N, CA, C and O atoms as a GROMACS GRO file, in nm:
protein
  460
    1MET      N    1  13.706  11.339   8.311
    1MET     CA    2  13.826  11.428   8.299
    1MET      C    3  13.864  11.481   8.396
    1MET      O    4  13.775  11.536   8.462
    2LYS      N    5  13.997  11.491   8.445
    2LYS     CA    6  14.063  11.566   8.519
    2LYS      C    7  14.027  11.686   8.563
    2LYS      O    8  13.998  11.723   8.677
    3GLU      N    9  14.032  11.764   8.426
    3GLU     CA   10  13.996  11.923   8.454
    3GLU      C   11  13.848  11.970   8.512
    3GLU      O   12  13.804  12.073   8.562
    4MET      N   13  13.784  11.811   8.470
    4MET     CA   14  13.596  11.869   8.530
    4MET      C   15  13.630  11.818   8.694
    4MET      O   16  13.547  11.862   8.774
    5ALA      N   17  13.713  11.754   8.738
    5ALA     CA   18  13.734  11.696   8.869
    5ALA      C   19  13.797  11.794   8.958
    5ALA      O   20  13.768  11.804   9.077
    6ARG      N   21  13.890  11.869   8.893
    6ARG     CA   22  13.952  11.991   8.964
    6ARG      C   23  13.866  12.119   8.983
    6ARG      O   24  13.899  12.205   9.065
    7TRP      N   25  13.763  12.129   8.912
    7TRP     CA   26  13.706  12.235   8.901
    7TRP      C   27  13.637  12.275   9.045
    7TRP      O   28  13.647  12.393   9.078
    8LYS      N   29  13.558  12.172   9.146
    8LYS     CA   30  13.476  12.186   9.202
    8LYS      C   31  13.585  12.243   9.329
    8LYS      O   32  13.545  12.316   9.420
    9ASP      N   33  13.739  12.192   9.317
    9ASP     CA   34  13.840  12.229   9.417
    9ASP      C   35  13.825  12.376   9.372
    9ASP      O   36  13.791  12.460   9.456
   10THR      N   37  13.853  12.418   9.222
   10THR     CA   38  13.905  12.528   9.213
   10THR      C   39  13.781  12.646   9.248
   10THR      O   40  13.815  12.761   9.275
   11LYS      N   41  13.668  12.614   9.244
   11LYS     CA   42  13.562  12.694   9.315
   11LYS      C   43  13.582  12.720   9.424
   11LYS      O   44  13.600  12.839   9.448
   12LEU      N   45  13.587  12.648   9.509
   12LEU     CA   46  13.580  12.642   9.668
   12LEU      C   47  13.729  12.739   9.703
   12LEU      O   48  13.736  12.816   9.799
   13HIS      N   49  13.838  12.716   9.604
   13HIS     CA   50  13.946  12.788   9.637
   13HIS      C   51  13.926  12.940   9.613
   13HIS      O   52  13.964  13.029   9.689
   14LEU      N   53  13.863  12.955   9.498
   14LEU     CA   54  13.840  13.112   9.461
   14LEU      C   55  13.724  13.173   9.554
   14LEU      O   56  13.748  13.288   9.591
   15TYR      N   57  13.624  13.128   9.590
   15TYR     CA   58  13.572  13.131   9.723
   15TYR      C   59  13.648  13.195   9.864
   15TYR      O   60  13.637  13.304   9.921
   16LYS      N   61  13.718  13.091   9.886
   16LYS     CA   62  13.774  13.152   9.985
   16LYS      C   63  13.864  13.234   9.987
   16LYS      O   64  13.890  13.297  10.090
   17GLN      N   65  13.954  13.255   9.835
   17GLN     CA   66  14.012  13.408   9.819
   17GLN      C   67  13.921  13.509   9.855
   17GLN      O   68  13.937  13.591   9.945
   18TYR      N   69  13.807  13.497   9.768
   18TYR     CA   70  13.709  13.610   9.783
   18TYR      C   71  13.668  13.648   9.913
   18TYR      O   72  13.678  13.764   9.953
   19LYS      N   73  13.617  13.539   9.989
   19LYS     CA   74  13.592  13.564  10.160
   19LYS      C   75  13.717  13.629  10.209
   19LYS      O   76  13.683  13.722  10.282
   20ALA      N   77  13.862  13.620  10.199
   20ALA     CA   78  13.932  13.641  10.228
   20ALA      C   79  14.009  13.783  10.217
   20ALA      O   80  14.109  13.820  10.279
   21GLY      N   81  13.919  13.864  10.105
   21GLY     CA   82  13.945  13.963  10.030
   21GLY      C   83  14.046  13.941   9.968
   21GLY      O   84  14.096  14.052   9.949
   22LYS      N   85  14.124  13.846   9.912
   22LYS     CA   86  14.235  13.874   9.808
   22LYS      C   87  14.187  13.868   9.689
   22LYS      O   88  14.274  13.872   9.602
   23ILE      N   89  14.068  13.860   9.648
   23ILE     CA   90  14.041  13.898   9.528
   23ILE      C   91  13.914  13.998   9.544
   23ILE      O   92  13.866  14.015   9.656
   24THR      N   93  13.866  14.055   9.448
   24THR     CA   94  13.784  14.134   9.399
   24THR      C   95  13.635  14.058   9.384
   24THR      O   96  13.633  13.941   9.344
   25ARG      N   97  13.513  14.126   9.417
   25ARG     CA   98  13.386  14.030   9.348
   25ARG      C   99  13.386  14.039   9.222
   25ARG      O  100  13.314  13.954   9.169
   26GLU      N  101  13.452  14.127   9.135
   26GLU     CA  102  13.419  14.104   9.011
   26GLU      C  103  13.520  14.016   8.946
   26GLU      O  104  13.490  13.958   8.842
   27ASP      N  105  13.641  14.000   9.002
   27ASP     CA  106  13.715  13.916   8.968
   27ASP      C  107  13.710  13.747   8.970
   27ASP      O  108  13.746  13.654   8.897
   28TYR      N  109  13.632  13.770   9.124
   28TYR     CA  110  13.584  13.619   9.145
   28TYR      C  111  13.445  13.597   9.070
   28TYR      O  112  13.426  13.475   9.070
   29VAL      N  113  13.350  13.657   9.012
   29VAL     CA  114  13.246  13.620   8.960
   29VAL      C  115  13.312  13.625   8.822
   29VAL      O  116  13.276  13.516   8.778
   30ALA      N  117  13.390  13.685   8.721
   30ALA     CA  118  13.487  13.645   8.628
   30ALA      C  119  13.522  13.515   8.603
   30ALA      O  120  13.511  13.444   8.504
   31ARG      N  121  13.576  13.494   8.742
   31ARG     CA  122  13.676  13.328   8.713
   31ARG      C  123  13.570  13.245   8.741
   31ARG      O  124  13.591  13.134   8.692
   32ILE      N  125  13.437  13.256   8.815
   32ILE     CA  126  13.365  13.128   8.797
   32ILE      C  127  13.318  13.134   8.647
   32ILE      O  128  13.335  13.039   8.570
   33GLU      N  129  13.256  13.252   8.612
   33GLU     CA  130  13.197  13.243   8.460
   33GLU      C  131  13.292  13.190   8.362
   33GLU      O  132  13.263  13.108   8.275
   34LYS      N  133  13.415  13.244   8.384
   34LYS     CA  134  13.523  13.177   8.296
   34LYS      C  135  13.504  13.051   8.286
   34LYS      O  136  13.465  12.993   8.185
   35GLY      N  137  13.535  12.991   8.411
   35GLY     CA  138  13.521  12.812   8.457
   35GLY      C  139  13.408  12.753   8.423
   35GLY      O  140  13.402  12.638   8.380
   36ARG      N  141  13.297  12.842   8.442
   36ARG     CA  142  13.152  12.761   8.373
   36ARG      C  143  13.139  12.763   8.269
   36ARG      O  144  13.063  12.683   8.215
   37ILE      N  145  13.213  12.859   8.194
   37ILE     CA  146  13.196  12.827   8.003
   37ILE      C  147  13.312  12.711   7.948
   37ILE      O  148  13.306  12.652   7.841
   38ARG      N  149  13.420  12.697   8.056
   38ARG     CA  150  13.512  12.579   7.990
   38ARG      C  151  13.423  12.423   8.026
   38ARG      O  152  13.419  12.326   7.950
   39MET      N  153  13.362  12.435   8.150
   39MET     CA  154  13.303  12.358   8.237
   39MET      C  155  13.163  12.286   8.054
   39MET      O  156  13.146  12.181   7.993
   40GLU      N  157  13.127  12.378   8.049
   40GLU     CA  158  13.017  12.363   7.920
   40GLU      C  159  13.088  12.311   7.801
   40GLU      O  160  13.032  12.227   7.731
   41GLU      N  161  13.198  12.349   7.775
   41GLU     CA  162  13.266  12.311   7.635
   41GLU      C  163  13.297  12.170   7.691
   41GLU      O  164  13.229  12.082   7.638
   42LEU      N  165  13.378  12.130   7.780
   42LEU     CA  166  13.443  11.980   7.828
   42LEU      C  167  13.303  11.875   7.810
   42LEU      O  168  13.317  11.761   7.766
   43GLU      N  169  13.174  11.928   7.850
   43GLU     CA  170  13.083  11.855   7.874
   43GLU      C  171  13.014  11.855   7.727
   43GLU      O  172  12.931  11.767   7.706
   44GLN      N  173  13.039  11.933   7.641
   44GLN     CA  174  13.044  11.906   7.512
   44GLN      C  175  13.125  11.831   7.419
   44GLN      O  176  13.070  11.766   7.330
   45ILE      N  177  13.247  11.834   7.431
   45ILE     CA  178  13.359  11.734   7.397
   45ILE      C  179  13.300  11.607   7.469
   45ILE      O  180  13.287  11.507   7.398
   46LYS      N  181  13.267  11.599   7.581
   46LYS     CA  182  13.262  11.454   7.641
   46LYS      C  183  13.139  11.392   7.575
   46LYS      O  184  13.122  11.280   7.528
   47SER      N  185  13.061  11.495   7.586
   47SER     CA  186  12.902  11.420   7.495
   47SER      C  187  12.958  11.375   7.364
   47SER      O  188  12.921  11.262   7.334
   48ALA      N  189  13.029  11.427   7.285
   48ALA     CA  190  13.051  11.392   7.154
   48ALA      C  191  13.145  11.245   7.160
   48ALA      O  192  13.130  11.136   7.105
   49ALA      N  193  13.235  11.290   7.243
   49ALA     CA  194  13.343  11.160   7.259
   49ALA      C  195  13.221  11.032   7.281
   49ALA      O  196  13.207  10.949   7.191
   50LEU      N  197  13.138  11.027   7.406
   50LEU     CA  198  13.075  10.917   7.447
   50LEU      C  199  12.950  10.881   7.290
   50LEU      O  200  12.910  10.768   7.264
   51GLU      N  201  12.922  10.973   7.231
   51GLU     CA  202  12.849  10.944   7.121
   51GLU      C  203  12.922  10.865   7.020
   51GLU      O  204  12.855  10.785   6.954
   52GLU      N  205  13.050  10.876   6.998
   52GLU     CA  206  13.137  10.827   6.904
   52GLU      C  207  13.162  10.694   6.957
   52GLU      O  208  13.149  10.598   6.882
   53LEU      N  209  13.193  10.680   7.067
   53LEU     CA  210  13.225  10.587   7.105
   53LEU      C  211  13.078  10.447   7.148
   53LEU      O  212  13.102  10.328   7.170
   54ASP      N  213  12.960  10.500   7.147
   54ASP     CA  214  12.822  10.427   7.127
   54ASP      C  215  12.821  10.402   6.988
   54ASP      O  216  12.755  10.304   6.952
   55ASN      N  217  12.883  10.474   6.893
   55ASN     CA  218  12.843  10.441   6.764
   55ASN      C  219  12.951  10.350   6.715
   55ASN      O  220  12.916  10.271   6.628
   56LEU      N  221  13.090  10.346   6.758
   56LEU     CA  222  13.191  10.248   6.744
   56LEU      C  223  13.157  10.115   6.816
   56LEU      O  224  13.219  10.011   6.793
   57GLN      N  225  13.056  10.125   6.905
   57GLN     CA  226  13.045   9.984   6.994
   57GLN      C  227  12.912   9.918   6.955
   57GLN      O  228  12.886   9.805   6.996
   58ALA      N  229  12.827   9.988   6.878
   58ALA     CA  230  12.719   9.948   6.825
   58ALA      C  231  12.740   9.850   6.773
   58ALA      O  232  12.844   9.850   6.707
   59VAL      N  233  12.661   9.730   6.772
   59VAL     CA  234  12.687   9.595   6.710
   59VAL      C  235  12.604   9.598   6.615
   59VAL      O  236  12.490   9.643   6.622
   60SER      N  237  12.674   9.536   6.490
   60SER     CA  238  12.611   9.518   6.366
   60SER      C  239  12.608   9.382   6.337
   60SER      O  240  12.681   9.322   6.417
   61GLU      N  241  12.562   9.318   6.266
   61GLU     CA  242  12.533   9.185   6.213
   61GLU      C  243  12.678   9.158   6.168
   61GLU      O  244  12.729   9.240   6.091
   62PRO      N  245  12.758   9.040   6.214
   62PRO     CA  246  12.875   8.987   6.200
   62PRO      C  247  12.872   8.904   6.074
   62PRO      O  248  12.771   8.834   6.068
   63GLY      N  249  12.946   8.894   5.980
   63GLY     CA  250  12.915   8.840   5.857
   63GLY      C  251  13.047   8.798   5.795
   63GLY      O  252  13.150   8.819   5.860
   64GLU      N  253  13.053   8.742   5.676
   64GLU     CA  254  13.179   8.740   5.619
   64GLU      C  255  13.185   8.852   5.510
   64GLU      O  256  13.082   8.890   5.455
   65ILE      N  257  13.312   8.907   5.479
   65ILE     CA  258  13.358   9.009   5.409
   65ILE      C  259  13.411   8.929   5.301
   65ILE      O  260  13.506   8.855   5.327
   66PRO      N  261  13.366   8.933   5.188
   66PRO     CA  262  13.463   8.904   5.068
   66PRO      C  263  13.601   8.955   5.055
   66PRO      O  264  13.625   9.072   5.084
   67ASP      N  265  13.686   8.881   5.017
   67ASP     CA  266  13.828   8.932   4.990
   67ASP      C  267  13.806   9.026   4.919
   67ASP      O  268  13.871   9.122   4.961
   68GLU      N  269  13.734   9.057   4.808
   68GLU     CA  270  13.753   9.187   4.749
   68GLU      C  271  13.741   9.298   4.808
   68GLU      O  272  13.816   9.393   4.784
   69LYS      N  273  13.618   9.303   4.918
   69LYS     CA  274  13.622   9.425   4.979
   69LYS      C  275  13.725   9.429   5.126
   69LYS      O  276  13.728   9.533   5.191
   70LEU      N  277  13.813   9.301   5.172
   70LEU     CA  278  13.910   9.321   5.277
   70LEU      C  279  14.033   9.403   5.181
   70LEU      O  280  14.106   9.489   5.230
   71ALA      N  281  14.038   9.366   5.059
   71ALA     CA  282  14.156   9.430   4.987
   71ALA      C  283  14.158   9.559   4.949
   71ALA      O  284  14.258   9.621   4.913
   72GLU      N  285  14.025   9.609   4.959
   72GLU     CA  286  14.035   9.763   5.002
   72GLU      C  287  14.081   9.840   5.093
   72GLU      O  288  14.125   9.954   5.083
   73PHE      N  289  14.067   9.756   5.202
   73PHE     CA  290  14.162   9.836   5.306
   73PHE      C  291  14.301   9.858   5.322
   73PHE      O  292  14.362   9.950   5.377
   74SER      N  293  14.349   9.723   5.244
   74SER     CA  294  14.488   9.727   5.254
   74SER      C  295  14.534   9.900   5.157
   74SER      O  296  14.649   9.932   5.128
   75VAL      N  297  14.447   9.960   5.134
   75VAL     CA  298  14.514  10.074   5.085
   75VAL      C  299  14.474  10.214   5.134
   75VAL      O  300  14.512  10.320   5.082
   76LEU      N  301  14.386  10.201   5.250
   76LEU     CA  302  14.346  10.348   5.296
   76LEU      C  303  14.445  10.412   5.304
   76LEU      O  304  14.555  10.363   5.328
   77GLU      N  305  14.423  10.538   5.285
   77GLU     CA  306  14.545  10.675   5.290
   77GLU      C  307  14.525  10.732   5.382
   77GLU      O  308  14.619  10.786   5.440
   78SER      N  309  14.379  10.746   5.435
   78SER     CA  310  14.332  10.824   5.525
   78SER      C  311  14.203  10.768   5.612
   78SER      O  312  14.118  10.692   5.565
   79PHE      N  313  14.202  10.822   5.754
   79PHE     CA  314  14.099  10.740   5.821
   79PHE      C  315  13.950  10.762   5.757
   79PHE      O  316  13.899  10.872   5.736
   80ASP      N  317  13.883  10.620   5.727
   80ASP     CA  318  13.731  10.640   5.690
   80ASP      C  319  13.687  10.566   5.752
   80ASP      O  320  13.709  10.445   5.745
   81LYS      N  321  13.596  10.634   5.846
   81LYS     CA  322  13.488  10.582   5.986
   81LYS      C  323  13.411  10.454   5.923
   81LYS      O  324  13.424  10.340   5.966
   82ASP      N  325  13.329  10.490   5.815
   82ASP     CA  326  13.226  10.396   5.744
   82ASP      C  327  13.311  10.299   5.685
   82ASP      O  328  13.244  10.196   5.676
   83ARG      N  329  13.438  10.278   5.637
   83ARG     CA  330  13.485  10.176   5.599
   83ARG      C  331  13.554  10.100   5.713
   83ARG      O  332  13.552   9.984   5.672
   84LEU      N  333  13.599  10.100   5.806
   84LEU     CA  334  13.625  10.061   5.929
   84LEU      C  335  13.504  10.010   6.013
   84LEU      O  336  13.526   9.928   6.102
   85LYS      N  337  13.415  10.042   5.996
   85LYS     CA  338  13.306   9.993   6.086
   85LYS      C  339  13.283   9.874   6.020
   85LYS      O  340  13.227   9.787   6.086
   86THR      N  341  13.320   9.846   5.882
   86THR     CA  342  13.285   9.681   5.794
   86THR      C  343  13.384   9.606   5.874
   86THR      O  344  13.347   9.495   5.912
   87LEU      N  345  13.505   9.646   5.906
   87LEU     CA  346  13.603   9.522   5.997
   87LEU      C  347  13.579   9.546   6.156
   87LEU      O  348  13.604   9.448   6.226
   88ILE      N  349  13.547   9.628   6.204
   88ILE     CA  350  13.540   9.646   6.362
   88ILE      C  351  13.390   9.619   6.385
   88ILE      O  352  13.297   9.656   6.314
   89ASP      N  353  13.385   9.548   6.498
   89ASP     CA  354  13.265   9.488   6.560
   89ASP      C  355  13.221   9.591   6.666
   89ASP      O  356  13.106   9.635   6.672
   90LYS      N  357  13.340   9.632   6.765
   90LYS     CA  358  13.308   9.706   6.839
   90LYS      C  359  13.446   9.758   6.930
   90LYS      O  360  13.522   9.667   6.965
   91VAL      N  361  13.477   9.872   6.962
   91VAL     CA  362  13.577   9.894   7.079
   91VAL      C  363  13.538   9.911   7.204
   91VAL      O  364  13.455   9.997   7.234
   92ILE      N  365  13.595   9.831   7.290
   92ILE     CA  366  13.604   9.855   7.456
   92ILE      C  367  13.715   9.928   7.502
   92ILE      O  368  13.830   9.888   7.482
   93VAL      N  369  13.693  10.026   7.559
   93VAL     CA  370  13.765  10.108   7.670
   93VAL      C  371  13.767  10.099   7.808
   93VAL      O  372  13.686  10.152   7.884
   94TYR      N  373  13.863  10.030   7.841
   94TYR     CA  374  13.881   9.984   7.982
   94TYR      C  375  13.961  10.107   8.062
   94TYR      O  376  13.992  10.103   8.181
   95GLY      N  377  13.987  10.212   7.977
   95GLY     CA  378  14.071  10.347   8.082
   95GLY      C  379  14.147  10.424   7.969
   95GLY      O  380  14.155  10.403   7.848
   96SER      N  381  14.205  10.531   8.058
   96SER     CA  382  14.286  10.605   7.954
   96SER      C  383  14.426  10.526   7.873
   96SER      O  384  14.485  10.590   7.787
   97ASP      N  385  14.469  10.398   7.904
   97ASP     CA  386  14.576  10.356   7.834
   97ASP      C  387  14.552  10.197   7.804
   97ASP      O  388  14.639  10.111   7.798
   98ALA      N  389  14.399  10.177   7.785
   98ALA     CA  390  14.413  10.028   7.740
   98ALA      C  391  14.257  10.019   7.664
   98ALA      O  392  14.154  10.063   7.714
   99ILE      N  393  14.267   9.960   7.549
   99ILE     CA  394  14.171   9.920   7.465
   99ILE      C  395  14.158   9.802   7.413
   99ILE      O  396  14.254   9.725   7.409
  100GLU      N  397  14.034   9.768   7.364
  100GLU     CA  398  14.031   9.619   7.299
  100GLU      C  399  13.966   9.633   7.197
  100GLU      O  400  13.870   9.710   7.205
  101ILE      N  401  13.990   9.570   7.070
  101ILE     CA  402  13.923   9.616   6.906
  101ILE      C  403  13.864   9.469   6.897
  101ILE      O  404  13.943   9.376   6.878
  102VAL      N  405  13.719   9.442   6.909
  102VAL     CA  406  13.673   9.336   6.849
  102VAL      C  407  13.646   9.343   6.699
  102VAL      O  408  13.573   9.430   6.651
  103TRP      N  409  13.715   9.238   6.616
  103TRP     CA  410  13.704   9.247   6.488
  103TRP      C  411  13.600   9.185   6.432
  103TRP      O  412  13.545   9.109   6.512
  104LYS      N  413  13.545   9.188   6.315
  104LYS     CA  414  13.409   9.116   6.267
  104LYS      C  415  13.481   9.025   6.181
  104LYS      O  416  13.418   8.937   6.124
  105VAL      N  417  13.594   9.034   6.166
  105VAL     CA  418  13.699   8.937   6.081
  105VAL      C  419  13.831   8.908   6.146
  105VAL      O  420  13.888   8.997   6.209
  106GLY      N  421  13.883   8.788   6.134
  106GLY     CA  422  13.996   8.775   6.201
  106GLY      C  423  14.119   8.887   6.209
  106GLY      O  424  14.146   8.965   6.118
  107ASN      N  425  14.173   8.882   6.305
  107ASN     CA  426  14.238   9.032   6.349
  107ASN      C  427  14.330   9.061   6.226
  107ASN      O  428  14.413   8.974   6.199
  108PRO      N  429  14.324   9.166   6.154
  108PRO     CA  430  14.415   9.159   6.036
  108PRO      C  431  14.575   9.206   6.069
  108PRO      O  432  14.660   9.212   5.980
  109PHE      N  433  14.600   9.234   6.196
  109PHE     CA  434  14.706   9.282   6.233
  109PHE      C  435  14.784   9.185   6.295
  109PHE      O  436  14.901   9.206   6.326
  110ASN      N  437  14.721   9.075   6.315
  110ASN     CA  438  14.756   8.941   6.387
  110ASN      C  439  14.856   8.859   6.294
  110ASN      O  440  14.815   8.807   6.190
  111THR      N  441  14.992   8.849   6.337
  111THR     CA  442  15.075   8.761   6.243
  111THR      C  443  15.005   8.643   6.217
  111THR      O  444  14.980   8.614   6.100
  112GLU      N  445  14.965   8.564   6.317
  112GLU     CA  446  14.936   8.436   6.312
  112GLU      C  447  14.857   8.381   6.186
  112GLU      O  448  14.874   8.274   6.128
  113ASN      N  449  14.757   8.491   6.157
  113ASN     CA  450  14.640   8.471   6.064
  113ASN      C  451  14.718   8.507   5.933
  113ASN      O  452  14.668   8.465   5.828
  114ILE      N  453  14.824   8.574   5.926
  114ILE     CA  454  14.862   8.556   5.781
  114ILE      C  455  14.924   8.441   5.717
  114ILE      O  456  14.998   8.369   5.785
  115ALA      N  457  14.899   8.411   5.576
  115ALA     CA  458  14.949   8.289   5.551
  115ALA      C  459  15.057   8.277   5.506
  115ALA      O  460  15.102   8.165   5.483
   0.00000   0.00000   0.00000
């Protein structure tokens, strides 16, 4: 996360301001503590996201899914993680702007697969 990467520079900048007398010790300590708390929050968010990614990438036994089961997915009105795990084998994240979905069945969004 960009915010986490910038924190090191921010801490250095705050220290320089404190040493130069531009901010008080109390202000310096308060800002450092506020940043520390934010970094802990970001670490928790990151850990939760990585855990979710691991869950999505967990490889389960691919197999045939009956047409009746597939028909249930055409009427999903909200995100249902457990049902989607039936269709998705894994999700590969290449960066902030690219992912690949590996389907357990033929890609349901590929128009070439539709008869």
